[in-house]
C-alpha positions in Angstrom: 39.0 -182.6 -19.7 38.1 -185.7 -17.7 38.3 -188.4 -20.4 35.5 -190.8 -19.6 35.5 -190.2 -15.9 32.4 -188.1 -15.6 31.4 -189.5 -12.3 34.8 -189.0 -10.6 36.6 -185.8 -9.8 40.0 -185.2 -11.6 42.0 -185.5 -8.4 40.8 -189.1 -7.9 42.6 -190.3 -11.0 45.8 -188.5 -9.9 45.7 -190.5 -6.6 44.9 -193.9 -7.9 46.4 -193.7 -11.4 45.5 -196.2 -14.0 46.5 -199.6 -12.6 46.4 -202.9 -14.6 45.0 -206.1 -13.3 48.5 -207.6 -13.1 49.8 -204.8 -10.8 47.2 -205.6 -8.2 47.9 -209.3 -8.5 51.6 -208.8 -8.0 51.1 -206.8 -4.8 48.7 -209.4 -3.5 51.3 -212.0 -4.2 53.9 -210.0 -2.3 51.5 -209.8 0.6 51.0 -213.6 0.6 54.8 -214.0 0.6 55.0 -211.8 3.7 52.2 -213.8 5.3 54.3 -216.9 4.7 57.4 -215.2 6.2 55.3 -214.1 9.2 54.3 -217.6 9.9 57.8 -218.9 9.8 60.0 -219.1 12.9 60.8 -216.8 14.6 57.5 -215.0 14.6 57.9 -211.2 14.1 54.8 -208.9 14.2 56.3 -206.5 11.7 56.1 -209.2 9.1 52.4 -209.3 9.5 52.3 -205.5 9.3 54.2 -205.6 6.0 51.9 -208.4 4.8 48.8 -206.3 5.7 50.2 -203.3 3.9 51.0 -205.2 0.7 47.6 -206.9 0.8 45.6 -203.7 1.3 47.6 -201.9 -1.4 47.1 -204.9 -3.8 43.4 -205.3 -3.2 43.0 -201.5 -3.6 44.8 -201.5 -7.0 42.8 -204.6 -8.1 39.5 -203.0 -7.2 40.3 -199.8 -9.1 41.5 -201.8 -12.1 38.3 -204.0 -12.1 36.1 -200.9 -11.8 38.0 -199.2 -14.6 37.6 -202.2 -16.8 33.9 -202.5 -16.0 33.2 -198.8 -16.7 35.7 -198.4 -19.6 37.8 -195.8 -17.8 41.5 -195.2 -17.3 43.7 -197.8 -19.0 40.7 -199.6 -20.3 39.1 -196.6 -22.0 38.4 -196.6 -25.7 41.1 -194.4 -27.4 39.8 -191.5 -29.5 40.0 -191.9 -33.3 42.9 -190.6 -35.1 42.3 -187.5 -37.3 45.0 -188.8 -39.8 42.8 -191.6 -41.0 40.5 -189.1 -42.7 43.3 -188.0 -45.1 
């Protein structure tokens, strides 16, 4: 069962999960902190590498969350109705 993800293979959801908008925003914030640390003295290239990693991961999560919200998939899908309400 694919649960509202008819255009995506099931392994795609196992890779990306069901991120929230706040999760992507937090990782982008961490990336910006690392950019600020990278610009401070002394300059270290690994700080920019860490910033790039956090920014790429954060933007990826944010894009998946926005796509899920737009297409009502993942965390933003409409839950199925309860069978107990019929009783």
